[in-house]
C-alpha positions in Angstrom: 26.9 13.3 -11.3 23.5 13.5 -10.8 20.2 11.3 -11.3 17.6 12.5 -13.4 15.6 9.6 -12.8 12.4 10.5 -11.7 10.3 9.2 -9.2 8.0 6.6 -9.3 4.3 7.6 -8.1 1.8 5.0 -7.0 -2.0 4.9 -6.8 -4.8 3.6 -5.0 -6.9 1.4 -6.6 -9.0 -0.3 -4.5 -9.3 -2.7 -1.5 -9.8 -6.6 -2.2 -13.3 -6.5 -1.9 -13.3 -3.6 -5.1 -11.1 -5.8 -6.9 -11.3 -8.8 -9.0 -10.0 -11.8 -6.3 -8.1 -13.7 -9.0 -5.9 -11.2 -9.5 -5.8 -10.6 -5.9 -5.0 -13.7 -4.4 -2.3 -14.3 -7.2 -0.8 -10.8 -6.0 -0.8 -12.3 -2.8 1.7 -14.7 -3.5 4.0 -11.9 -4.2 4.0 -10.5 -1.1 7.0 -9.3 0.4 6.6 -7.9 3.7 8.5 -4.0 4.4 8.7 -1.9 7.3 6.4 1.3 7.7 8.5 3.5 6.8 9.4 2.2 3.2 5.4 2.1 2.8 4.8 5.8 3.8 8.6 6.3 1.6 7.1 4.7 -1.8 2.7 5.9 -1.7 4.1 9.6 -0.8 3.1 11.5 1.9 -1.0 12.2 0.4 -1.8 8.7 -0.1 -0.6 8.4 3.3 -2.9 10.4 4.6 -5.3 9.9 2.5 -5.6 6.0 4.0 -4.9 6.8 6.7 -8.6 9.3 7.0 -10.4 6.5 5.2 -9.7 3.9 8.0 -10.6 6.2 10.5 -7.0 6.6 11.9 -6.2 10.3 14.1 -3.6 11.7 16.4 -5.1 9.7 19.5 -5.2 5.9 17.5 -1.8 6.3 14.9 -2.1 3.6 12.3 1.7 2.7 13.3 0.2 1.6 17.1 -2.0 -0.8 15.3 -0.3 -4.5 15.2 -3.4 -5.5 13.4 -1.9 -3.6 9.8 0.6 -4.8 7.3 2.4 -3.3 4.9 4.4 -5.5 1.5 5.5 -5.6 -1.6 4.0 -6.8 -3.9 3.1 -7.2 -8.3 -0.5 -6.5 -9.0 -1.4 -7.5 -12.8 2.5 -7.0 -13.5 3.2 -3.6 -11.8 4.7 -2.7 -9.1 2.8 -2.8 -5.8 2.4 -1.4 -2.6 -0.1 -2.8 -0.6 -1.5 -2.3 2.8 -3.2 -5.1 4.8 -5.8 -3.9 7.5 -8.3 -6.5 9.4 -7.7 -9.0 6.7 -8.5 -6.6 3.9 -5.5 -5.5 0.9 -5.5 -2.0 0.2 -3.6 -1.4 -3.1 -1.6 1.1 -4.6 0.2 0.6 -8.1 2.8 2.0 -10.4 0.9 4.8 -12.3 
C-alpha cells in the first residue's frame, strides 16, 4: 500500500537570543538528543545548507566535525521542533 502522507516541513524561526526566553527554557525541558543524520533528514537540505552558512562552516571545517554542536528533538510552543545547539545558542526549526 502506498502512503499519501505529506512530508513534514520545518522552518527556521531564530535562535535563543531572538526568541522569548521563557519559551526557550520550556522547550529545553523537552529536549531529546538525536543524531546529526536524524536532524538533517528532518529539517531538509535547504535548511541544512542555510544554517551551516549562517554559522560560518565550510568544506574546510564542516559542522559534522565540530564536537561543540548538539542536535535535539523538542517541543516549542506546542509544535514539534528540531534544535541545533551551537556554542550554547539554540537554533530552532519548527514544523509548519
